[in-house]
C-alpha positions, 0 to 999 in steps of 0.5 A: 297389475304392477307397473314396470319401473327401471331406476337407472343410476351410476350410484346406488349406495350411501357409501359412494356419495350423496347421489348414491345415498338418495338414489339408494333410498329411492330404490328401496322405496320403489321396491316396497310399492305393491303396484311397482315392479322395480329394476335397478340398472347401475354401475358395479361397485366392488367396494359395496358390501351389500349388493342389491339385485340389479342389472350391472354395468361394468365400471371404469377406472379413470381419474375424473379430476381432469375434465378431459378424462371426465368427459371420456368417462361420461361418454363410455359409461353412458354407452354401456348404460345404453346397451343394457337398457336397450335390451330391457326396457319396453314401451309400456315401462317407466324409466326413472333417472337422475342427471349422473352421469350427465351423458347418460341422458343422451342415450335415454332420450334416444331410447325414449324416441325409439321405444316409447317408454315414460321418463321421469328425470330427477334434476340435481345438475342443470347441464350445460349451464352449470359449466359457466360458473365452474369456469369450464365454458363461457356462454358465448363459447360455440361448444357451449351453445351447441351443448345447450341446444342439444340438452335443452331438447333432452331435458324437455323430452322427459315426460315429468321433471323433478327439481330440488328447488323453486329457483331450479324450477324456474330455470328448468321451465325456461330451458324446456318449456315443460308443464310437468315440473315438480319441486321435491326438495332434497331430504335426509332420513334423520335417523342416519345422522346422530347428534353429539356435543361439540366436547365429545367430537373426536375430530375436534379433540384430535385437533385440540379445538375444544378451546372456546372458539366458534368453530365453522365447518365446510363439509362435503364436495369441495368443487369449483362452484362452492366459491371457496376462494371468496370465502377465504378472502372473507375470513381474512377480512373478519374483525373477530377472526381470532375468536373463530376457527374454520374446518374443511372436511371433504374432497373434490376438484378444488381441494388442492387449490384450498390447501394452497390458499390456507397454507400458514393459517393456524385457524383454518384447517383442511382435514380431508374426507372422512369415511361414510361410516364417520359422517356423523362425526364429521358433521358434528365437528362444528358449532356452525355449518357453512353452505356456499354457492358461487356467483352464477349458481342460482337455479343450478343446484341445491347443496345437499350438505345443508340437509345433512348439517340440519340432521346433525342439528347445526345452524347454517351459515348460507352464502348464496343468492337470496332467491336460491332454495337454501337461502330461502330455507334458512331465512324462512325457518330461522335456522341460521345466518344468510348472506349473498356472495356478491360482496366479500366485505358483507360476508366478512361482516355476517361471519363476525355477526355469527361469532358475536351472536351464536349464544344469544341469537334465538334460532329454531332447531335445524333437525326438527325443521328437517323432520317436519319439512324435509324428511324422507317420508315426505319426499318419497311421497311426493315422488311416488305422486309424480309416478302415479301421474303417468 
């Protein structure tokens, strides 16, 4: 007899964002399992051409760059998911969710107590701890303390918790005391990202940047926890800055500040976001991919951009705590350069080192590393094993 599984997610398609890419792949994987009867509950997105068979929640048009607007959005969309889920999920069913929208976790935990279904939580964001490095709240703030108490209990109420890094597992265990925490690193289907030579890249041709300089690239969400301002300060301190150029591709809450920081620099360009259909072009517009996390982010997230860049066979320049998942991945697999974010002078020296050694440093293939250790097939198998344990 098939087990009924509800995949509840705000995003479900790669054209939306990385969460949509990952959860959309999960939905297709679950739907192909002979022992699972899968129902997708998601937010309707009129811009997606090929709509899956799902129970749709009507979306809201709100500018989420303002924090108060985002909180309002999260509350309303969470209530909409609550109503749709309450009418469908039964006691013997399995519910699988991510952490987006974060306030969805409140109604899910309430429904779990009322109905008694089994809940698997895939953690990409640790809330409210992630508000501290984002400088939204401080740890001694009363609102933070209240949110932490509430969400510690909510995370702990999940029957199984899947995390995307060993450092995150340690943090989630401290937060929940759960014994059912499973590490499944982020992953990418390498077939979705093509590899091209730098000389053939349309973006670099447009910028006239096929000039022999080493091109570093930051690709993806330009948010509050990426440590962008410190990266710019490190670039300013480089000895080899005349031999390097830096390209920022993406969008996010920090993009306006980034534009102000780099005004007047000829070797630092903010290109903006590229359409999802052109993601491979964007990822290939460099020699080295920069992946950063700000101070205080240990255990709170694992940048998915690292795996996309690996699929494009780009070496990684990781700026983050040495105990973090991505730092360890780059170092242990010898696929780039690593440095901690705490000393800007050290970051500048490591950038100089990358410029000097890019053509002489012997590195392993990032793409082959992805295929062998972080492929879609490997991750899906681990997640299906977690489901089978319930």
